[in-house]
N, C-alpha and C positions, 0 to 999 in steps of 0.2 A: 966886575960884578955890576957896577953902575951902568956900564955900556949895555950889558945884556938886558938889564931891567928896563932901560929906556927903549931899546930895540923892541922888546916885547910889548911895551905900552904903545909905541908907534904902530906896530903891526896890528894890534887889536883895534886901534883907532882907524887905520886904513881899512881893515876888514869891515868894521861897522859902517863907515861912510861910503865905501865903494861897493862891496859885495852884497850886503843885505838888501839895498834898494834894487839891485839887479835881480836878485832871487824873487822878490815880491812884486816886481813890475808886471804889467799886463802886456807883455810882448806879443806880437802877432804869431799865430801858429802857421808855420810854413809846412806844407805837405806836398808830396809827390802825387800827381794824378796817375791812377793805375787803370781804371776801367769805368765805363758808364753803361749801366744796364738799361737806363731810360733817361728821359729828361728829369725825372724825379730824383733818382738815386745815382750817386757816383761813389767809387771806391778810391780811397787815398791811402798813403802810407807815410809814417813818420818813424824813423829809426827801426825799420823792420816790422813795425806793427801796422796791420791793415785795419781800416775801419770804413764804414759806409756813412755817407751823409745824404740827407734829403734836403731839398730846397726849403729855406726858412720863410715862413709867413705866407706861403702860397699853397694852393691846391692845384696840382698839375692835371692835364688831361688824362694822364695815366691813372691818377688817383680817382678822378671822377669816373673813369671807366671801371675801375676795380670796385668802387662803391655802388655802382648801378646794378640793378637786378639783371639777370640774364634775359636776353631777347627784348630789352627795353629800348625805347626810342633814343635814349641818351647813348647807349652803346652803339646803336646803328649809326647815329649821327657822327660819333667819333670815328668809327670804322670808315665811313664814307669820306670824312675829312682826311684821314691818313692815306686812303687810297689815292685821293687827288693830290696830296702833298706828302709823298713818302719821306722826303728829307726832313720834314718837321718832327718825325718820330725820334730821330737821333740828332736833333739840333745841337744840344749841349756837347755831345760826343764830337761833333764837327768843330766846335770851338776850342775844346781843351786838347792839349798836346800830351801824349803819353810821356811819363816820367819828367814832366816839367813841374817846377815848384809853383804853388798857388797859395795865396794868403787866405786863411780861413778864420772865422770867428764861430766858436761853438755857442749855440743858443739853445739850451735844453738838449733835446735829442736831435735837433736840426742844425744845419750849418749855413752860414753866410759865406759863400765862396766868391772872392773878388777876382775879376780878370784885370788885366793891365790898366784898363781905363777907369778904374774905381767903380765900374758898374758891377753889381753882383749878378750871379746866375738867376736869382729870383727876379730881379728887375728886368733882365733880358727876356725871361720866359713870359713875364707880364706884358712887355712891350710887343712881343710877337703873337700874343693871344694864345699862348700854349699853357697858360695858367691863369687862375683868378686869385685875387687877394682873399685870404682866409676871412670868413665872417668873424666879426668882433676882434680883428687884429688891432692891437693897440700899442705897438712899440713905437714910441715917438721918434726914435732915431731913424727908423726906416719907413714909417707910415707915409710921409710926404712923397718921397721918391717912388715908392711902390704904387701909390695912388695915381701919380702922374703917368707912370708907365702904363697902368691899366687903362686910364682915360685915353691915352694916345691910341692904344690898340682898339679900343671901342669906337673911337671917332673914325679911324682908318679901316674899320671892319676887318681886322686881322684875326686869324686863327678861329677860336671858338666864338668870336663876335661876328664872323662872316656868315654864319648860318644861325639856326636856332639852338645850337649846342648848349649855350649858356642857359636858356630858358628851360630846355628839356631836361638838362642834368640837374638844375636847381630844383625843379619840380620833383625829380626822382629822389634827391637827397632829403628833401623836406618830408617825404612820406614816412 
């Protein structure tokens, strides 16, 4: 009887010390990449559940295009850019491998998806000029890296910085 009682106490102690911290720890979410409809949105799966993620902290060219009015200068500039650079439209799809695991952080309704080099998809889109930093973005964890990536693209005149896409689309969004 005493052995059983001690075994039970030790089991409870082990449970409290080992298993409870594991349950409440912020472990990274690993998800399988399934599909990419654009640079903005990708589909992932975890344990048979599929979900879509949009890039965190950025506004992609696709979003700028969707938010612009029909026949606007912004849409025309983006169409022209994609005609000259067709691979840019599916840049993220070319980086991600089907059914490969990726580390994700859920941030509200958006995701920070890390590639093997600790760069996130958002950071890569910014550095290629395929996205801009969201106005009033204030996440201290990511703000520095995102700002640097956008400055690099702006200096090197990549993507939307290569033409007047930024100016035309910002004018359009501010109307």
